[in-house]
C-alpha positions as CSV (number, residue, x, y, z in Angstrom):
1,M,0.0,0.0,0.0
2,T,2.9,2.3,0.9
3,D,4.4,1.7,-2.5
4,Q,1.2,2.7,-4.4
5,T,0.8,6.1,-2.3
6,E,4.4,7.0,-3.2
7,T,3.9,6.3,-6.9
8,R,0.8,8.5,-6.9
9,T,2.3,11.4,-5.0
10,R,5.6,11.4,-7.0
11,A,6.1,14.1,-9.4
12,P,6.3,12.9,-13.0
13,R,9.8,12.4,-14.3
14,S,10.8,14.7,-17.0
15,P,11.4,12.9,-20.2
16,N,15.0,12.3,-21.4
17,I,15.8,14.4,-24.6
18,T,18.5,12.3,-26.2
19,G,19.8,11.4,-29.6
20,A,18.2,13.1,-32.6
21,R,15.7,14.9,-30.6
22,E,18.5,16.5,-28.5
23,L,20.5,17.6,-31.5
24,R,17.3,19.2,-33.1
25,L,16.5,20.9,-29.8
26,I,20.0,22.3,-29.5
27,E,19.8,23.6,-33.1
28,E,16.3,25.2,-32.3
29,L,17.6,26.8,-29.1
30,A,20.6,28.1,-31.1
31,V,18.2,29.8,-33.7
32,G,16.2,31.3,-30.8
33,D,13.2,32.1,-32.8
34,R,10.8,29.9,-30.7
35,S,9.8,30.4,-27.1
36,Y,10.4,27.7,-24.5
37,A,6.6,27.3,-24.4
38,E,6.5,26.6,-28.2
39,L,9.4,24.2,-28.0
40,A,7.7,22.4,-25.1
41,E,4.6,21.9,-27.2
42,A,6.6,21.0,-30.2
43,Y,8.6,18.3,-28.2
44,E,5.4,17.1,-26.4
45,L,6.6,18.2,-23.1
46,S,4.3,19.0,-20.2
47,N,6.0,22.2,-19.0
48,T,8.6,24.8,-20.2
49,S,10.9,24.0,-17.2
50,T,12.2,21.0,-19.0
51,I,13.3,23.2,-21.9
52,A,14.7,25.8,-19.5
53,N,16.7,23.1,-17.6
54,F,17.9,21.5,-20.9
55,A,19.0,24.8,-22.1
56,N,20.9,25.6,-19.1
57,R,22.7,22.3,-18.9
58,N,23.6,22.7,-22.7
59,R,24.5,26.3,-22.8
60,Q,27.9,25.7,-24.3
61,R,26.6,23.3,-27.0
62,I,23.8,25.8,-27.8
63,A,26.5,28.6,-28.2
64,E,28.6,26.4,-30.5
65,A,25.7,25.6,-32.7
66,A,24.7,29.3,-32.8
67,R,28.3,30.1,-34.1
68,G,28.0,27.4,-36.5
69,Q,24.8,28.7,-37.9
70,A,26.3,32.3,-38.1
71,D,29.3,30.8,-40.0
72,H,26.9,28.9,-42.2
73,L,24.8,32.1,-43.0
74,R,27.9,34.2,-43.7
75,H,28.4,32.3,-46.9
76,L,25.0,33.0,-48.3
77,W,24.9,35.8,-51.0
78,V,21.9,37.4,-49.3
79,T,24.0,38.2,-46.2
80,R,26.4,40.4,-48.2
81,K,25.0,44.0,-48.8
82,E,26.6,44.4,-52.3
83,M,25.0,41.2,-53.6
84,R,21.6,42.3,-52.2
85,I,22.1,45.6,-54.2
86,V,23.2,43.8,-57.4
87,T,20.2,41.7,-57.1
88,Y,17.9,44.7,-56.7
89,Q,19.5,46.5,-59.8
90,A,18.9,43.3,-61.8
91,E,15.2,43.3,-60.8
92,I,15.0,47.1,-61.7
93,E,16.6,46.4,-65.2
94,R,14.4,43.4,-65.8
95,N,11.3,45.5,-65.1
96,I,12.4,48.2,-67.3
97,R,12.9,45.6,-70.1
98,L,9.4,44.0,-69.6
99,I,7.8,47.6,-69.6
100,E,9.6,48.4,-72.8
101,G,8.6,45.1,-74.3
102,I,5.0,45.6,-73.4
103,E,4.9,49.1,-74.9
104,E,6.7,47.9,-78.1
105,A,4.4,44.9,-78.5
106,V,1.3,47.1,-78.1
107,A,2.8,49.7,-80.8
108,D,3.5,46.9,-83.3
109,I,0.1,45.4,-83.0
110,S,-1.6,48.7,-83.0
111,N,0.3,49.5,-86.2
112,S,-0.5,46.3,-87.8
113,V,-4.2,46.3,-87.3
114,G,-4.5,50.1,-87.8
115,L,-6.3,50.6,-84.5
116,P,-5.1,52.4,-81.4
117,I,-4.6,49.7,-78.7
118,S,-3.8,50.6,-75.1
119,P,-1.1,48.6,-73.1
120,D,-2.1,46.6,-69.9
121,T,-1.8,49.4,-67.5
122,D,-2.4,47.2,-64.5
123,K,0.7,45.0,-65.6
124,I,2.9,48.2,-66.1
125,A,1.7,49.6,-62.7
126,R,2.7,46.3,-61.0
127,L,6.1,46.4,-62.6
128,Q,6.6,50.1,-61.7
129,A,5.6,49.3,-58.0
130,N,8.2,46.4,-57.9
131,M,10.8,48.9,-59.4
132,F,10.0,51.5,-56.6
133,R,10.2,48.9,-53.9
134,A,13.6,47.7,-55.1
135,Q,14.7,51.3,-55.4
136,Q,13.5,51.9,-51.7
137,A,15.4,48.8,-50.6
138,V,18.8,50.0,-52.2
139,A,18.2,53.5,-50.6
140,E,17.7,51.7,-47.3
141,E,20.7,49.5,-47.7
142,T,22.9,52.6,-48.5
143,G,21.5,54.8,-45.8
144,E,20.0,57.2,-48.4
145,A,16.4,56.4,-47.5
146,H,14.1,59.3,-46.5
147,P,10.8,59.2,-45.0
148,T,7.9,59.3,-47.5
149,Q,6.6,62.7,-47.6
150,S,2.8,63.4,-47.9
151,Y,1.2,66.4,-49.4
152,R,-2.3,67.8,-49.0
153,Y,-3.8,69.7,-52.1
154,T,-6.7,72.0,-51.9
155,L,-8.5,72.9,-55.1
156,E,-10.1,76.2,-55.1
157,G,-12.6,77.6,-57.7
158,E,-15.8,79.3,-58.3
159,D,-19.3,77.7,-57.9
160,V,-20.9,76.8,-61.2
161,E,-24.5,77.7,-61.4
162,G,-26.7,74.7,-62.1
163,W,-24.3,71.9,-60.8
164,P,-25.9,69.8,-58.1
165,E,-24.5,70.1,-54.7
166,P,-22.3,67.0,-53.7
C-alpha cells in the first residue's frame, strides 16, 4: 500500500531528451526564434521548465551551434550587402525591359491592325511598383532612404451655377 501511495504522489519524471531529438532541440535553441513554451509543445513536454533546464545544462553546445549557424549564413549571398544591391539592380533592369517590351508589342500590334490599342496598365503599374520597392530597398541599404513625404492639396474655384451640390 505504501508503494502505491508513493507512486501517486511522486512528481512525473521529466523525459530524457536524447539522440536526434537532443540535436534538433540544441539547433532550435541556437536559432532562438521560438519560445520555451512553443518548444515544449513541439517536443510534447508538459512544461517549459524541462526546456529551460535543458538549455541551462547545454549552454555551451547551444552557443557552439549558434556560432556554426552564423558561419553557415555568412556564406550565403543574401547576407552580403553588395550582392543584395546587385540583385535589386537586376530586378529593376528586368522590369524596365518588360515595360519596354509591353509598350513595343502594343505599338507593333496597333500599327499592324491600324487601330489604337492601350497597353495593360495594371501590369505596367505592378512592374513600376516592384521597381519602386527595389529602389527603396537600395536606398535603405545605402542609408539614403528618406521618410515618405505626404502632401495635401486644396482645389479652389468658383461655384458653377446649375451643378448639383455634392
